CHARMM-style PDB file with segment names, atoms N, HN, CA, C and O in Angstrom:
ATOM      1  N   MET     1       0.837  -1.185   0.000  1.00  0.00      PROA
ATOM      2  CA  MET     1       0.000   0.000   0.000  1.00  0.00      PROA
ATOM      3  C   MET     1       0.880   1.245   0.000  1.00  0.00      PROA
ATOM      4  O   MET     1       1.963   1.269   0.585  1.00  0.00      PROA
ATOM      5  N   THR     2       0.391   2.253  -0.658  1.00  0.00      PROA
ATOM      6  HN  THR     2      -0.489   2.234  -1.133  1.00  0.00      PROA
ATOM      7  CA  THR     2       1.105   3.524  -0.668  1.00  0.00      PROA
ATOM      8  C   THR     2       0.711   4.345   0.562  1.00  0.00      PROA
ATOM      9  O   THR     2      -0.235   4.008   1.275  1.00  0.00      PROA
ATOM     10  N   THR     3       1.448   5.414   0.791  1.00  0.00      PROA
ATOM     11  HN  THR     3       2.216   5.687   0.212  1.00  0.00      PROA
ATOM     12  CA  THR     3       1.117   6.327   1.886  1.00  0.00      PROA
ATOM     13  C   THR     3      -0.277   6.906   1.687  1.00  0.00      PROA
ATOM     14  O   THR     3      -1.044   7.033   2.641  1.00  0.00      PROA
ATOM     15  N   ASP     4      -0.600   7.254   0.456  1.00  0.00      PROA
ATOM     16  HN  ASP     4       0.023   7.151  -0.320  1.00  0.00      PROA
ATOM     17  CA  ASP     4      -1.932   7.792   0.168  1.00  0.00      PROA
ATOM     18  C   ASP     4      -3.020   6.767   0.470  1.00  0.00      PROA
ATOM     19  O   ASP     4      -4.073   7.119   1.003  1.00  0.00      PROA
ATOM     20  N   ASP     5      -2.771   5.497   0.131  1.00  0.00      PROA
ATOM     21  HN  ASP     5      -1.916   5.211  -0.302  1.00  0.00      PROA
ATOM     22  CA  ASP     5      -3.740   4.439   0.427  1.00  0.00      PROA
ATOM     23  C   ASP     5      -3.972   4.317   1.934  1.00  0.00      PROA
ATOM     24  O   ASP     5      -5.112   4.207   2.385  1.00  0.00      PROA
ATOM     25  N   LEU     6      -2.889   4.338   2.703  1.00  0.00      PROA
ATOM     26  HN  LEU     6      -1.963   4.427   2.337  1.00  0.00      PROA
ATOM     27  CA  LEU     6      -3.006   4.252   4.162  1.00  0.00      PROA
ATOM     28  C   LEU     6      -3.759   5.454   4.725  1.00  0.00      PROA
ATOM     29  O   LEU     6      -4.589   5.318   5.624  1.00  0.00      PROA
ATOM     30  N   TYR     7      -3.458   6.615   4.190  1.00  0.00      PROA
ATOM     31  HN  TYR     7      -2.784   6.726   3.460  1.00  0.00      PROA
ATOM     32  CA  TYR     7      -4.118   7.851   4.623  1.00  0.00      PROA
ATOM     33  C   TYR     7      -5.621   7.780   4.345  1.00  0.00      PROA
ATOM     34  O   TYR     7      -6.433   8.140   5.198  1.00  0.00      PROA
ATOM     35  N   LYS     8      -5.982   7.319   3.162  1.00  0.00      PROA
ATOM     36  HN  LYS     8      -5.323   7.026   2.469  1.00  0.00      PROA
ATOM     37  CA  LYS     8      -7.397   7.199   2.803  1.00  0.00      PROA
ATOM     38  C   LYS     8      -8.100   6.165   3.677  1.00  0.00      PROA
ATOM     39  O   LYS     8      -9.236   6.376   4.101  1.00  0.00      PROA
ATOM     40  N   LEU     9      -7.427   5.052   3.944  1.00  0.00      PROA
ATOM     41  HN  LEU     9      -6.504   4.881   3.599  1.00  0.00      PROA
ATOM     42  CA  LEU     9      -8.000   4.026   4.808  1.00  0.00      PROA
ATOM     43  C   LEU     9      -8.223   4.580   6.216  1.00  0.00      PROA
ATOM     44  O   LEU     9      -9.277   4.364   6.813  1.00  0.00      PROA
ATOM     45  N   ALA    10      -7.236   5.288   6.737  1.00  0.00      PROA
ATOM     46  HN  ALA    10      -6.379   5.463   6.252  1.00  0.00      PROA
ATOM     47  CA  ALA    10      -7.372   5.896   8.063  1.00  0.00      PROA
ATOM     48  C   ALA    10      -8.514   6.911   8.072  1.00  0.00      PROA
ATOM     49  O   ALA    10      -9.287   6.971   9.028  1.00  0.00      PROA
ATOM     50  N   ALA    11      -8.618   7.694   7.026  1.00  0.00      PROA
ATOM     51  HN  ALA    11      -7.990   7.645   6.249  1.00  0.00      PROA
ATOM     52  CA  ALA    11      -9.696   8.685   6.935  1.00  0.00      PROA
ATOM     53  C   ALA    11     -11.059   8.000   6.914  1.00  0.00      PROA
ATOM     54  O   ALA    11     -11.994   8.457   7.571  1.00  0.00      PROA
ATOM     55  N   ASP    12     -11.174   6.918   6.168  1.00  0.00      PROA
ATOM     56  HN  ASP    12     -10.414   6.547   5.633  1.00  0.00      PROA
ATOM     57  CA  ASP    12     -12.437   6.170   6.122  1.00  0.00      PROA
ATOM     58  C   ASP    12     -12.784   5.582   7.488  1.00  0.00      PROA
ATOM     59  O   ASP    12     -13.933   5.650   7.926  1.00  0.00      PROA
ATOM     60  N   LEU    13     -11.784   5.004   8.158  1.00  0.00      PROA
ATOM     61  HN  LEU    13     -10.851   4.949   7.802  1.00  0.00      PROA
ATOM     62  CA  LEU    13     -12.019   4.437   9.490  1.00  0.00      PROA
ATOM     63  C   LEU    13     -12.433   5.524  10.482  1.00  0.00      PROA
ATOM     64  O   LEU    13     -13.356   5.329  11.273  1.00  0.00      PROA
ATOM     65  N   ALA    14     -11.751   6.662  10.437  1.00  0.00      PROA
ATOM     66  HN  ALA    14     -11.002   6.820   9.794  1.00  0.00      PROA
ATOM     67  CA  ALA    14     -12.078   7.768  11.337  1.00  0.00      PROA
ATOM     68  C   ALA    14     -13.470   8.315  11.044  1.00  0.00      PROA
ATOM     69  O   ALA    14     -14.213   8.663  11.962  1.00  0.00      PROA
ATOM     70  N   ASP    15     -13.818   8.388   9.772  1.00  0.00      PROA
ATOM     71  HN  ASP    15     -13.214   8.105   9.027  1.00  0.00      PROA
ATOM     72  CA  ASP    15     -15.135   8.885   9.391  1.00  0.00      PROA
ATOM     73  C   ASP    15     -16.232   7.939   9.875  1.00  0.00      PROA
ATOM     74  O   ASP    15     -17.276   8.381  10.355  1.00  0.00      PROA
ATOM     75  N   GLU    16     -15.990   6.655   9.745  1.00  0.00      PROA
ATOM     76  HN  GLU    16     -15.142   6.297   9.355  1.00  0.00      PROA
ATOM     77  CA  GLU    16     -17.001   5.662  10.106  1.00  0.00      PROA
ATOM     78  C   GLU    16     -17.091   5.426  11.617  1.00  0.00      PROA
ATOM     79  O   GLU    16     -18.183   5.248  12.156  1.00  0.00      PROA
ATOM     80  N   HSD    17     -15.941   5.424  12.297  1.00  0.00      PROA
ATOM     81  HN  HSD    17     -15.053   5.569  11.860  1.00  0.00      PROA
ATOM     82  CA  HSD    17     -15.922   5.026  13.707  1.00  0.00      PROA
ATOM     83  C   HSD    17     -15.532   6.141  14.674  1.00  0.00      PROA
ATOM     84  O   HSD    17     -15.627   5.962  15.889  1.00  0.00      PROA
ATOM     85  N   GLY    18     -15.096   7.283  14.155  1.00  0.00      PROA
ATOM     86  HN  GLY    18     -15.018   7.428  13.168  1.00  0.00      PROA
ATOM     87  CA  GLY    18     -14.682   8.380  15.022  1.00  0.00      PROA
ATOM     88  C   GLY    18     -13.502   7.978  15.892  1.00  0.00      PROA
ATOM     89  O   GLY    18     -12.651   7.202  15.458  1.00  0.00      PROA
ATOM     90  N   PRO    19     -13.438   8.496  17.116  1.00  0.00      PROA
ATOM     91  CA  PRO    19     -12.310   8.197  18.005  1.00  0.00      PROA
ATOM     92  C   PRO    19     -12.161   6.711  18.344  1.00  0.00      PROA
ATOM     93  O   PRO    19     -11.078   6.271  18.731  1.00  0.00      PROA
ATOM     94  N   LEU    20     -13.234   5.942  18.202  1.00  0.00      PROA
ATOM     95  HN  LEU    20     -14.114   6.299  17.888  1.00  0.00      PROA
ATOM     96  CA  LEU    20     -13.135   4.499  18.461  1.00  0.00      PROA
ATOM     97  C   LEU    20     -12.175   3.812  17.496  1.00  0.00      PROA
ATOM     98  O   LEU    20     -11.638   2.749  17.808  1.00  0.00      PROA
ATOM     99  N   ALA    21     -11.955   4.407  16.333  1.00  0.00      PROA
ATOM    100  HN  ALA    21     -12.391   5.271  16.080  1.00  0.00      PROA
ATOM    101  CA  ALA    21     -11.024   3.821  15.368  1.00  0.00      PROA
ATOM    102  C   ALA    21      -9.626   3.703  15.969  1.00  0.00      PROA
ATOM    103  O   ALA    21      -8.901   2.752  15.675  1.00  0.00      PROA
ATOM    104  N   LEU    22      -9.248   4.662  16.806  1.00  0.00      PROA
ATOM    105  HN  LEU    22      -9.837   5.434  17.044  1.00  0.00      PROA
ATOM    106  CA  LEU    22      -7.950   4.599  17.486  1.00  0.00      PROA
ATOM    107  C   LEU    22      -7.882   3.399  18.419  1.00  0.00      PROA
ATOM    108  O   LEU    22      -6.860   2.715  18.484  1.00  0.00      PROA
ATOM    109  N   ASP    23      -8.957   3.147  19.133  1.00  0.00      PROA
ATOM    110  HN  ASP    23      -9.787   3.702  19.080  1.00  0.00      PROA
ATOM    111  CA  ASP    23      -9.004   1.996  20.036  1.00  0.00      PROA
ATOM    112  C   ASP    23      -8.899   0.699  19.244  1.00  0.00      PROA
ATOM    113  O   ASP    23      -8.189  -0.219  19.653  1.00  0.00      PROA
ATOM    114  N   TYR    24      -9.596   0.615  18.121  1.00  0.00      PROA
ATOM    115  HN  TYR    24     -10.173   1.361  17.789  1.00  0.00      PROA
ATOM    116  CA  TYR    24      -9.509  -0.584  17.275  1.00  0.00      PROA
ATOM    117  C   TYR    24      -8.076  -0.808  16.809  1.00  0.00      PROA
ATOM    118  O   TYR    24      -7.574  -1.932  16.829  1.00  0.00      PROA
ATOM    119  N   ALA    25      -7.427   0.267  16.393  1.00  0.00      PROA
ATOM    120  HN  ALA    25      -7.835   1.180  16.376  1.00  0.00      PROA
ATOM    121  CA  ALA    25      -6.047   0.152  15.908  1.00  0.00      PROA
ATOM    122  C   ALA    25      -5.116  -0.296  17.029  1.00  0.00      PROA
ATOM    123  O   ALA    25      -4.269  -1.165  16.822  1.00  0.00      PROA
ATOM    124  N   ARG    26      -5.265   0.283  18.194  1.00  0.00      PROA
ATOM    125  HN  ARG    26      -5.954   0.989  18.362  1.00  0.00      PROA
ATOM    126  CA  ARG    26      -4.391  -0.084  19.324  1.00  0.00      PROA
ATOM    127  C   ARG    26      -4.598  -1.532  19.741  1.00  0.00      PROA
ATOM    128  O   ARG    26      -3.641  -2.229  20.079  1.00  0.00      PROA
ATOM    129  N   ARG    27      -5.850  -1.986  19.716  1.00  0.00      PROA
ATOM    130  HN  ARG    27      -6.628  -1.420  19.442  1.00  0.00      PROA
ATOM    131  CA  ARG    27      -6.106  -3.393  20.050  1.00  0.00      PROA
ATOM    132  C   ARG    27      -5.515  -4.318  18.997  1.00  0.00      PROA
ATOM    133  O   ARG    27      -4.995  -5.386  19.322  1.00  0.00      PROA
ATOM    134  N   ALA    28      -5.596  -3.910  17.738  1.00  0.00      PROA
ATOM    135  HN  ALA    28      -6.019  -3.043  17.474  1.00  0.00      PROA
ATOM    136  CA  ALA    28      -5.011  -4.720  16.665  1.00  0.00      PROA
ATOM    137  C   ALA    28      -3.498  -4.809  16.830  1.00  0.00      PROA
ATOM    138  O   ALA    28      -2.916  -5.877  16.641  1.00  0.00      PROA
ATOM    139  N   ILE    29      -2.861  -3.702  17.180  1.00  0.00      PROA
ATOM    140  HN  ILE    29      -3.334  -2.834  17.334  1.00  0.00      PROA
ATOM    141  CA  ILE    29      -1.408  -3.692  17.389  1.00  0.00      PROA
ATOM    142  C   ILE    29      -1.040  -4.672  18.494  1.00  0.00      PROA
ATOM    143  O   ILE    29      -0.145  -5.499  18.319  1.00  0.00      PROA
ATOM    144  N   ALA    30      -1.724  -4.584  19.628  1.00  0.00      PROA
ATOM    145  HN  ALA    30      -2.450  -3.913  19.770  1.00  0.00      PROA
ATOM    146  CA  ALA    30      -1.426  -5.467  20.765  1.00  0.00      PROA
ATOM    147  C   ALA    30      -1.672  -6.924  20.408  1.00  0.00      PROA
ATOM    148  O   ALA    30      -0.883  -7.798  20.766  1.00  0.00      PROA
ATOM    149  N   SER    31      -2.753  -7.181  19.711  1.00  0.00      PROA
ATOM    150  HN  SER    31      -3.394  -6.471  19.420  1.00  0.00      PROA
ATOM    151  CA  SER    31      -3.101  -8.553  19.343  1.00  0.00      PROA
ATOM    152  C   SER    31      -2.079  -9.153  18.386  1.00  0.00      PROA
ATOM    153  O   SER    31      -1.614 -10.275  18.587  1.00  0.00      PROA
ATOM    154  N   PHE    32      -1.732  -8.406  17.349  1.00  0.00      PROA
ATOM    155  HN  PHE    32      -2.110  -7.495  17.185  1.00  0.00      PROA
ATOM    156  CA  PHE    32      -0.765  -8.921  16.376  1.00  0.00      PROA
ATOM    157  C   PHE    32       0.629  -9.039  16.982  1.00  0.00      PROA
ATOM    158  O   PHE    32       1.366  -9.968  16.650  1.00  0.00      PROA
ATOM    159  N   ASP    33       1.002  -8.116  17.863  1.00  0.00      PROA
ATOM    160  HN  ASP    33       0.403  -7.361  18.132  1.00  0.00      PROA
ATOM    161  CA  ASP    33       2.285  -8.238  18.566  1.00  0.00      PROA
ATOM    162  C   ASP    33       2.324  -9.518  19.394  1.00  0.00      PROA
ATOM    163  O   ASP    33       3.319 -10.242  19.388  1.00  0.00      PROA
ATOM    164  N   ALA    34       1.233  -9.789  20.103  1.00  0.00      PROA
ATOM    165  HN  ALA    34       0.424  -9.201  20.108  1.00  0.00      PROA
ATOM    166  CA  ALA    34       1.164 -10.986  20.946  1.00  0.00      PROA
ATOM    167  C   ALA    34       1.257 -12.265  20.122  1.00  0.00      PROA
ATOM    168  O   ALA    34       1.787 -13.275  20.587  1.00  0.00      PROA
ATOM    169  N   GLU    35       0.743 -12.217  18.902  1.00  0.00      PROA
ATOM    170  HN  GLU    35       0.313 -11.397  18.524  1.00  0.00      PROA
ATOM    171  CA  GLU    35       0.788 -13.380  18.015  1.00  0.00      PROA
ATOM    172  C   GLU    35       2.123 -13.501  17.287  1.00  0.00      PROA
ATOM    173  O   GLU    35       2.389 -14.512  16.637  1.00  0.00      PROA
ATOM    174  N   GLY    36       2.956 -12.478  17.393  1.00  0.00      PROA
ATOM    175  HN  GLY    36       2.739 -11.657  17.921  1.00  0.00      PROA
ATOM    176  CA  GLY    36       4.226 -12.483  16.679  1.00  0.00      PROA
ATOM    177  C   GLY    36       4.101 -12.056  15.229  1.00  0.00      PROA
ATOM    178  O   GLY    36       5.028 -12.245  14.441  1.00  0.00      PROA
ATOM    179  N   ALA    37       2.955 -11.480  14.870  1.00  0.00      PROA
ATOM    180  HN  ALA    37       2.202 -11.326  15.510  1.00  0.00      PROA
ATOM    181  CA  ALA    37       2.711 -11.016  13.502  1.00  0.00      PROA
ATOM    182  C   ALA    37       3.218  -9.579  13.383  1.00  0.00      PROA
ATOM    183  O   ALA    37       2.434  -8.631  13.334  1.00  0.00      PROA
ATOM    184  N   THR    38       4.530  -9.438  13.336  1.00  0.00      PROA
ATOM    185  HN  THR    38       5.167 -10.208  13.375  1.00  0.00      PROA
ATOM    186  CA  THR    38       5.172  -8.124  13.374  1.00  0.00      PROA
ATOM    187  C   THR    38       4.740  -7.228  12.220  1.00  0.00      PROA
ATOM    188  O   THR    38       4.460  -6.047  12.428  1.00  0.00      PROA
ATOM    189  N   ASP    39       4.684  -7.771  11.012  1.00  0.00      PROA
ATOM    190  HN  ASP    39       4.912  -8.730  10.844  1.00  0.00      PROA
ATOM    191  CA  ASP    39       4.298  -6.960   9.851  1.00  0.00      PROA
ATOM    192  C   ASP    39       2.895  -6.385  10.015  1.00  0.00      PROA
ATOM    193  O   ASP    39       2.654  -5.219   9.705  1.00  0.00      PROA
ATOM    194  N   ARG    40       1.983  -7.202  10.500  1.00  0.00      PROA
ATOM    195  HN  ARG    40       2.180  -8.150  10.753  1.00  0.00      PROA
ATOM    196  CA  ARG    40       0.610  -6.730  10.694  1.00  0.00      PROA
ATOM    197  C   ARG    40       0.537  -5.691  11.803  1.00  0.00      PROA
ATOM    198  O   ARG    40      -0.187  -4.702  11.688  1.00  0.00      PROA
ATOM    199  N   ALA    41       1.281  -5.915  12.871  1.00  0.00      PROA
ATOM    200  HN  ALA    41       1.869  -6.718  12.965  1.00  0.00      PROA
ATOM    201  CA  ALA    41       1.312  -4.936  13.965  1.00  0.00      PROA
ATOM    202  C   ALA    41       1.867  -3.604  13.469  1.00  0.00      PROA
ATOM    203  O   ALA    41       1.351  -2.545  13.828  1.00  0.00      PROA
ATOM    204  N   GLN    42       2.911  -3.650  12.651  1.00  0.00      PROA
ATOM    205  HN  GLN    42       3.330  -4.509  12.360  1.00  0.00      PROA
ATOM    206  CA  GLN    42       3.500  -2.420  12.112  1.00  0.00      PROA
ATOM    207  C   GLN    42       2.528  -1.697  11.188  1.00  0.00      PROA
ATOM    208  O   GLN    42       2.462  -0.468  11.193  1.00  0.00      PROA
ATOM    209  N   PHE    43       1.771  -2.456  10.396  1.00  0.00      PROA
ATOM    210  HN  PHE    43       1.825  -3.454  10.393  1.00  0.00      PROA
ATOM    211  CA  PHE    43       0.758  -1.859   9.530  1.00  0.00      PROA
ATOM    212  C   PHE    43      -0.236  -1.050  10.371  1.00  0.00      PROA
ATOM    213  O   PHE    43      -0.529   0.103  10.056  1.00  0.00      PROA
ATOM    214  N   TRP    44      -0.748  -1.662  11.435  1.00  0.00      PROA
ATOM    215  HN  TRP    44      -0.510  -2.599  11.690  1.00  0.00      PROA
ATOM    216  CA  TRP    44      -1.712  -0.986  12.292  1.00  0.00      PROA
ATOM    217  C   TRP    44      -1.082   0.166  13.060  1.00  0.00      PROA
ATOM    218  O   TRP    44      -1.758   1.144  13.380  1.00  0.00      PROA
ATOM    219  N   GLN    45       0.201   0.057  13.357  1.00  0.00      PROA
ATOM    220  HN  GLN    45       0.750  -0.738  13.097  1.00  0.00      PROA
ATOM    221  CA  GLN    45       0.894   1.159  14.039  1.00  0.00      PROA
ATOM    222  C   GLN    45       0.943   2.391  13.139  1.00  0.00      PROA
ATOM    223  O   GLN    45       0.672   3.504  13.590  1.00  0.00      PROA
ATOM    224  N   VAL    46       1.283   2.196  11.885  1.00  0.00      PROA
ATOM    225  HN  VAL    46       1.503   1.292  11.518  1.00  0.00      PROA
ATOM    226  CA  VAL    46       1.305   3.316  10.932  1.00  0.00      PROA
ATOM    227  C   VAL    46      -0.100   3.886  10.768  1.00  0.00      PROA
ATOM    228  O   VAL    46      -0.292   5.101  10.754  1.00  0.00      PROA
ATOM    229  N   LEU    47      -1.071   2.998  10.644  1.00  0.00      PROA
ATOM    230  HN  LEU    47      -0.916   2.011  10.656  1.00  0.00      PROA
ATOM    231  CA  LEU    47      -2.453   3.448  10.510  1.00  0.00      PROA
ATOM    232  C   LEU    47      -2.883   4.252  11.741  1.00  0.00      PROA
ATOM    233  O   LEU    47      -3.606   5.241  11.618  1.00  0.00      PROA
ATOM    234  N   SER    48      -2.442   3.828  12.915  1.00  0.00      PROA
ATOM    235  HN  SER    48      -1.855   3.024  13.015  1.00  0.00      PROA
ATOM    236  CA  SER    48      -2.827   4.539  14.140  1.00  0.00      PROA
ATOM    237  C   SER    48      -2.219   5.938  14.205  1.00  0.00      PROA
ATOM    238  O   SER    48      -2.813   6.842  14.792  1.00  0.00      PROA
ATOM    239  N   VAL    49      -1.050   6.125  13.612  1.00  0.00      PROA
ATOM    240  HN  VAL    49      -0.567   5.390  13.135  1.00  0.00      PROA
ATOM    241  CA  VAL    49      -0.445   7.465  13.569  1.00  0.00      PROA
ATOM    242  C   VAL    49      -1.336   8.399  12.748  1.00  0.00      PROA
ATOM    243  O   VAL    49      -1.619   9.524  13.161  1.00  0.00      PROA
ATOM    244  N   PHE    50      -1.770   7.923  11.591  1.00  0.00      PROA
ATOM    245  HN  PHE    50      -1.540   7.009  11.255  1.00  0.00      PROA
ATOM    246  CA  PHE    50      -2.687   8.724  10.774  1.00  0.00      PROA
ATOM    247  C   PHE    50      -3.999   8.962  11.519  1.00  0.00      PROA
ATOM    248  O   PHE    50      -4.509  10.083  11.542  1.00  0.00      PROA
ATOM    249  N   LEU    51      -4.543   7.910  12.127  1.00  0.00      PROA
ATOM    250  HN  LEU    51      -4.129   7.000  12.109  1.00  0.00      PROA
ATOM    251  CA  LEU    51      -5.807   8.043  12.852  1.00  0.00      PROA
ATOM    252  C   LEU    51      -5.703   9.072  13.970  1.00  0.00      PROA
ATOM    253  O   LEU    51      -6.596   9.900  14.151  1.00  0.00      PROA
ATOM    254  N   ASP    52      -4.617   9.011  14.709  1.00  0.00      PROA
ATOM    255  HN  ASP    52      -3.892   8.338  14.561  1.00  0.00      PROA
ATOM    256  CA  ASP    52      -4.421   9.952  15.812  1.00  0.00      PROA
ATOM    257  C   ASP    52      -4.440  11.392  15.305  1.00  0.00      PROA
ATOM    258  O   ASP    52      -5.084  12.256  15.899  1.00  0.00      PROA
ATOM    259  N   ASP    53      -3.740  11.644  14.216  1.00  0.00      PROA
ATOM    260  HN  ASP    53      -3.216  10.942  13.733  1.00  0.00      PROA
ATOM    261  CA  ASP    53      -3.691  13.002  13.659  1.00  0.00      PROA
ATOM    262  C   ASP    53      -5.029  13.428  13.063  1.00  0.00      PROA
ATOM    263  O   ASP    53      -5.396  14.601  13.145  1.00  0.00      PROA
ATOM    264  N   ILE    54      -5.750  12.503  12.474  1.00  0.00      PROA
ATOM    265  HN  ILE    54      -5.452  11.550  12.408  1.00  0.00      PROA
ATOM    266  CA  ILE    54      -7.059  12.834  11.900  1.00  0.00      PROA
ATOM    267  C   ILE    54      -8.062  13.122  13.012  1.00  0.00      PROA
ATOM    268  O   ILE    54      -8.787  14.115  12.954  1.00  0.00      PROA
ATOM    269  N   VAL    55      -8.104  12.257  14.022  1.00  0.00      PROA
ATOM    270  HN  VAL    55      -7.515  11.451  14.069  1.00  0.00      PROA
ATOM    271  CA  VAL    55      -9.047  12.441  15.129  1.00  0.00      PROA
ATOM    272  C   VAL    55      -8.742  13.728  15.895  1.00  0.00      PROA
ATOM    273  O   VAL    55      -9.659  14.419  16.339  1.00  0.00      PROA
ATOM    274  N   ALA    56      -7.455  14.050  16.049  1.00  0.00      PROA
ATOM    275  HN  ALA    56      -6.710  13.489  15.688  1.00  0.00      PROA
ATOM    276  CA  ALA    56      -7.058  15.280  16.743  1.00  0.00      PROA
ATOM    277  C   ALA    56      -7.149  16.507  15.835  1.00  0.00      PROA
ATOM    278  O   ALA    56      -6.850  17.622  16.264  1.00  0.00      PROA
ATOM    279  N   ARG    57      -7.554  16.306  14.597  1.00  0.00      PROA
ATOM    280  HN  ARG    57      -7.797  15.401  14.248  1.00  0.00      PROA
ATOM    281  CA  ARG    57      -7.715  17.374  13.600  1.00  0.00      PROA
ATOM    282  C   ARG    57      -6.407  18.075  13.237  1.00  0.00      PROA
ATOM    283  O   ARG    57      -6.399  19.248  12.863  1.00  0.00      PROA
ATOM    284  N   ARG    58      -5.310  17.339  13.353  1.00  0.00      PROA
ATOM    285  HN  ARG    58      -5.317  16.387  13.656  1.00  0.00      PROA
ATOM    286  CA  ARG    58      -4.024  17.862  12.871  1.00  0.00      PROA
ATOM    287  C   ARG    58      -3.866  17.587  11.379  1.00  0.00      PROA
ATOM    288  O   ARG    58      -3.064  18.228  10.700  1.00  0.00      PROA
ATOM    289  N   LEU    59      -4.641  16.627  10.880  1.00  0.00      PROA
ATOM    290  HN  LEU    59      -5.292  16.106  11.432  1.00  0.00      PROA
ATOM    291  CA  LEU    59      -4.700  16.341   9.448  1.00  0.00      PROA
ATOM    292  C   LEU    59      -6.145  16.466   9.006  1.00  0.00      PROA
ATOM    293  O   LEU    59      -7.068  16.087   9.727  1.00  0.00      PROA
ATOM    294  N   ASN    60      -6.323  17.002   7.814  1.00  0.00      PROA
ATOM    295  HN  ASN    60      -5.573  17.310   7.228  1.00  0.00      PROA
ATOM    296  CA  ASN    60      -7.648  17.113   7.223  1.00  0.00      PROA
ATOM    297  C   ASN    60      -7.716  16.123   6.064  1.00  0.00      PROA
ATOM    298  O   ASN    60      -7.035  16.308   5.055  1.00  0.00      PROA
ATOM    299  N   PRO    61      -8.529  15.074   6.195  1.00  0.00      PROA
ATOM    300  CA  PRO    61      -8.596  14.070   5.133  1.00  0.00      PROA
ATOM    301  C   PRO    61      -9.022  14.614   3.771  1.00  0.00      PROA
ATOM    302  O   PRO    61      -8.805  13.964   2.748  1.00  0.00      PROA
ATOM    303  N   ALA    62      -9.627  15.799   3.751  1.00  0.00      PROA
ATOM    304  HN  ALA    62      -9.804  16.327   4.582  1.00  0.00      PROA
ATOM    305  CA  ALA    62     -10.021  16.402   2.476  1.00  0.00      PROA
ATOM    306  C   ALA    62      -8.824  16.996   1.743  1.00  0.00      PROA
ATOM    307  O   ALA    62      -8.902  17.289   0.550  1.00  0.00      PROA
ATOM    308  N   GLU    63      -7.724  17.171   2.455  1.00  0.00      PROA
ATOM    309  HN  GLU    63      -7.660  16.933   3.425  1.00  0.00      PROA
ATOM    310  CA  GLU    63      -6.507  17.738   1.872  1.00  0.00      PROA
ATOM    311  C   GLU    63      -5.490  16.630   1.613  1.00  0.00      PROA
ATOM    312  O   GLU    63      -5.435  15.653   2.360  1.00  0.00      PROA
ATOM    313  N   PRO    64      -4.687  16.773   0.563  1.00  0.00      PROA
ATOM    314  CA  PRO    64      -3.645  15.767   0.321  1.00  0.00      PROA
ATOM    315  C   PRO    64      -2.598  15.804   1.436  1.00  0.00      PROA
ATOM    316  O   PRO    64      -2.338  16.853   2.025  1.00  0.00      PROA
ATOM    317  N   ILE    65      -2.018  14.667   1.706  1.00  0.00      PROA
ATOM    318  HN  ILE    65      -2.230  13.816   1.227  1.00  0.00      PROA
ATOM    319  CA  ILE    65      -0.995  14.588   2.748  1.00  0.00      PROA
ATOM    320  C   ILE    65       0.370  14.878   2.140  1.00  0.00      PROA
ATOM    321  O   ILE    65       0.657  14.497   1.005  1.00  0.00      PROA
ATOM    322  N   VAL    66       1.200  15.556   2.911  1.00  0.00      PROA
ATOM    323  HN  VAL    66       0.967  15.867   3.833  1.00  0.00      PROA
ATOM    324  CA  VAL    66       2.568  15.849   2.484  1.00  0.00      PROA
ATOM    325  C   VAL    66       3.501  15.206   3.500  1.00  0.00      PROA
ATOM    326  O   VAL    66       3.453  15.527   4.687  1.00  0.00      PROA
ATOM    327  N   ILE    67       4.343  14.306   3.035  1.00  0.00      PROA
ATOM    328  HN  ILE    67       4.382  14.045   2.070  1.00  0.00      PROA
ATOM    329  CA  ILE    67       5.316  13.627   3.890  1.00  0.00      PROA
ATOM    330  C   ILE    67       6.677  14.244   3.613  1.00  0.00      PROA
ATOM    331  O   ILE    67       7.110  14.320   2.463  1.00  0.00      PROA
ATOM    332  N   HSD    68       7.345  14.680   4.659  1.00  0.00      PROA
ATOM    333  HN  HSD    68       6.993  14.618   5.594  1.00  0.00      PROA
ATOM    334  CA  HSD    68       8.680  15.278   4.507  1.00  0.00      PROA
ATOM    335  C   HSD    68       9.731  14.289   4.906  1.00  0.00      PROA
ATOM    336  OT1 HSD    68      10.922  14.598   4.850  1.00  0.00      PROA
TER     337      HSD     68
END
């Protein structure tokens, strides 16, 4: 997945679930870490960073993301 794909997925999750999306992501991280599924845990960790910024309104999903 590209950064834009992850951003759009996070935006969709935040739109559908609001702040609960962060809780879902954190539970997924803990669950996959416990199972030893490092790649999956890392995927959810990146997604949670986007979710955190979207929920806190530091990112606007209507605007393109710029990664420096």
